[in-house]
N, C-alpha and C positions, 0 to 999 in steps of 0.2 A: 662796156666793161664796168664792173663794180668799182667804186671809188677807192677801196682798199688796194685792189690789184693795181690801179693806176699809181697809187703811192709806192707800192713795192717795185713796179717796173721803173718808175722814175728814180727811185733811190738806188737801185742796183745799176742803172745805166749812168746816172749823173752824180751820184753821191758817195762814191767809194773812197774819196780822199781822206775823210776822217768822220768822226761821229756827228759833228755839227753839220757838215756837208750832207751826210746821209739823212739827217733829220729835216734839213731844209728841202732837199730834193723830194723826200717823202711827202712833206706838206704841200709843196708846189705841185707835185703830181696829182694830189687830190683836190687842189684848189678850184679847178674849173667846175667840178660838180658841186663842191661845197658852196661856191659863190653863185650858183644858180638854184639847184634843188635844195641845198642846205638852207638857203634863205626862205624858200617855200615852207620847209618844215618848221623853221623858227616862227615864221608868220602864222602858221597853222597852230602851233603850240600857244601862241599869244592870242589866238582867236581873231587875227586880222584877215587870214585867208582860210578857205576850206581845206581840210586835209585831203590829199589825193587818195583815191581808193584803188589800191593795187591788189585787192583780194581776188579779183577775177582776171588777173593778168594786167597788162598795161592799160591804163585808162585812156579814153580818147583825149588827144591833145587839146581839144576844145575845152576840156574841164580843168586844164592847167591855166592859172592866171597869166595874162599877157606879159606882166613884168618878168616872169620866169623865162618866157620865150626871148625877151630882149636881153636879159642877163646871159642866157645860154648863147645867144649870138656873139656877144662880146667874149665870153670865156672859152668858147669853142671855135674861135676863128684863128687860123694860122697867121693871117694877116695882122690881126691885133697882137698876137704873141710876138711876131717879128718886130713890130713897132716898139712894143714894151721892152723886148730884149735889147734892141739897139739903144733906146733911151736910157736904160739902166747902165749899159756899157759906157755910153757917153758921159753920164753923170758920175759914175764911179771911176771912170778911166780904166776899166778892166772888165772883161766879160764875167758874168756870174753864171757859170756853166750849169749850176743847179736849176736855173730857170728853164733849161732844156727839157726838164720833166713836164713842163706845161706844153711845150711843143709836141713832145712824145704823146701826151694825153690826147691832144687834138688829132694827131696823125693815126693813132690806134683806134680812135672812135670813128674815123671815116668809114672803114670797112665793117665796123662792128655795131653800126646803127643802121636800121632800115627806115624806109618811109613810114613804117607802122608807128614809130615813136621816136621823135626827136632825131632826125637825121642831122649829121654834123655840118654846120655852115662854114666849112673850111676856108672859103675865100671871101666871106662876108667882111666888110661892106662893099667890096669890089664887085662881087657876084653873089647871087642867091643859089648858085649851083650846089647840089647835094648829091651824094652817092647813095644809091639804094643798096645798102650792105646787108649783112646777116645780123640777127639779134644776138648779142653777146651772151644772153642767158640760156641759149639752147645748149644741150649737153655736148654737141659737137664742137662748140667754142669754149664753153665754161670748163670742161674737164681738161682739155689740153692746156688751157691757160694756167690752171692750178698745178698741173703736173710740171709744166715748164718752170713756173715760179718755185716750186718745191725743189726741183733739180738745181736751179741757179742758186738758190739760197743755201742749199746743202753744200754746194761747191764753195760759195762765198764764205760761209761760216767756217768751213774746213780750212780754207785758204787763210783766213784771219787767225785761226787757232795755230796753224803751222808757222805762220809768220811771227806770231807772238812767242811761240816756243823757241824759234830760231833766235829772236831778239833777246830772250832771257838767257840763252846759252852764251850769246855774244857778250852780254853785260857781265855775266859771271866770269868769263875768260878775261875780260878787261880788269875786273876787280881783282882776280887772282894774280894777274901780272903786276898790277900796280901795288898790291899789298905784299908781294913776295911770297905768297902762299903756293 
């Protein structure tokens, strides 16, 4: 799945409490890809690593530097996510539910990555097992993803608008009662 969709799924699932929660869940949902492939693109821009060539589809994994594979193992492991989630919970003495966007990212990548390019190491470092899923960029996956996100966000924005309108009416009623108008 593209990293923006991961952010949108993460924020609609784990960030609906308020704006900062939404923003945090959005960022956390994108983070696994940003901390693996984003690092590669920054390194390529700085001239440290060669820029991957996606012009003819997905490049062979052998052309991607080894450090990206290692970062991908860490950022796309549900085991690593669970350890980090529990450590943050213990440190802050409360769960940070927005971190669930990371776990959701990993779980959605499992069926949406094939052996053709970066299958998800969901159980790494315990196991190297990977599922041979479907490539997320095929129209049969990509189009339903965009349609579902569009429908969910239409509902969410409408819900926020109606809730805001209801709150405004409630405040006006309180103001009128308290001012004797």
